[in-house]
Structure formats: structure tokens, C-alpha cells
N, C-alpha and C positions, 0 to 999 in steps of 0.2 A: 767171476763169471757174470756175463750180462745176458739177460733174457728179456724178450719182448713178448707180451701176452695180449692177444686181441680178444674182444668179446663183442657181442651185439648182433652177430649175424643171425639169419633166419630166412624164412620163406614168406613172401608177400605177393600180393597181386599187383599187376601193373598199375602205376599211379600212386602206390603206397610209399611209405617212408621207413627208413631204419636209421639208427644212430650207432655207429661203431666206436669202440674205444680201444686204446692201446696203452698199456702201462709197462714201464721199464723197471726191472729189478737189477740190483748190482750197482757197481760204481760206474756211472756214466754221466757226463756233464758236458755242456756246451755243444750239443748236437743238433743238427738239422734232422727233422723227422718227417716221414711221409707215408703214403700208401701207394702200392701197386696192386694190380689185380691180374689174375690169370684164369682163363677158361680153357677147357679141353680143346685142343686143336688150334689154339691161338697163342701168339707170343705174349709174354708178360707186358702189360700196358701200364704206363704211368698214369696215376689218378690225381694225386695232390701232394703238396709239400708245404711245410711251414718252417720258418726260421726259429732261432733260439728265443728271440723276444716274443714271438707270436704275433708280430705286426706285419709280416710279409708272407703272402701265399701265392702259389701258382697252381694251375689246374690243367689237366689234359683237356684237349679240345672236346672230347666226347662227353665230358661231365660238367663243363662250364655252365653256370646258371642253375644247376640242379644240385650240386654237392657243395658242402662247405666244410673246410678243415679249420680246427681251432686248437688252442692250447693256452694254458696260463703261462705267463712269462717265466722262463727259466725252470719250468717244470717238465718232467719227462712223461707226461700223460697227454695224449692227443686224442681228438675226436674227429669223426667224419659223419656229418649229417647228410643223409642221402634222401632227397625228395624226388618226386615224379619218376620213380623207378620204372624201368622198362625191361622186358625180357633180355635185351642185349647187355644189361648190367649184370646178369648172372655170372658169377665168378667166385673164386676164392680171393678174398681181400687180405693182403699181407702188409703188416706194418714194418717199417724199416727206419734205420737211423745211420747217420754218418758223422764222423768227427771232423773230417776235412770238408772244405767248401768245393765239393766236386760238382759235376754237371747234375742238376737236380732231377732231370727227367730220364737219366740213365741208371738202370738198376746196378750197373757195375760200380757206381759211386758209393753205394751203401754197404757198410761193413756188418751191420747187425740186422737180423731178420727174425720176425716171428713165424709161427707155424701157420697162420692164416685163419680166417673165419669165413665160412661159406655164406654167400648171399644168393638166394634163388628167387627169381621174379617170374611169376606165371602170368599168362595172358587170359 
């Protein structure tokens, strides 16, 4: 059984920073991992993704230049450094992973999902 567990969420004021982490338990290797977020009344939104080696990343347009995803090569722990947070970033941030090389910005491509960690940004 594979489980993804996120941590690092919390409440911050606009302009602040948070760093999220996601760790995988169980037998899982050679996976692309990433983050999506979902706020009430909004569709799930792609945030960031990183390849197995940890040397290629892609970001959603709304977070480019503010967020950074990272991992150690071939390790199943990833991080999301979030800077210059704004109230619009308020959401549940969910870690995910996929074995196949699916479309990285589509939630349907990911087979494994965590429960999410809440990020709340106040003005």
C-alpha cells in the first residue's frame, strides 16, 4: 500500500512564506511527483511537478516566480517552497505521484494522492 503524507501547511499573512513537504511510504519508485491545490468553489489547479531525477520542473502560471518545487534525485520526498504568498493562494495543497509519463498538468494523470495540507493566507 502506498501513502503520501504532506506537512508544512499553516496560516500566514500576505507576503509570507511556507515550505511544504510530501513523503511517500510503501513500495513506489520511478515516479513523477507534484502538487495540486483546491479551494472551495474552484476546480483543482495544477501547481508544480518534478521529474524522477529532480532536474526538470514545471509550474502553473499563477505560481511561476513565487513557488519552487524540489527533490533529491530518485527520492520520494518532495518540497514546495512558497514565497510572496497572497490570499488567492489559500487552498488545500495536495501531493500526488504517477508512474506513467502522463500529462503533468492534468490531475487525471496521477495515480497516488495525499490527503492535503491547508494553506491559509490572510491580508
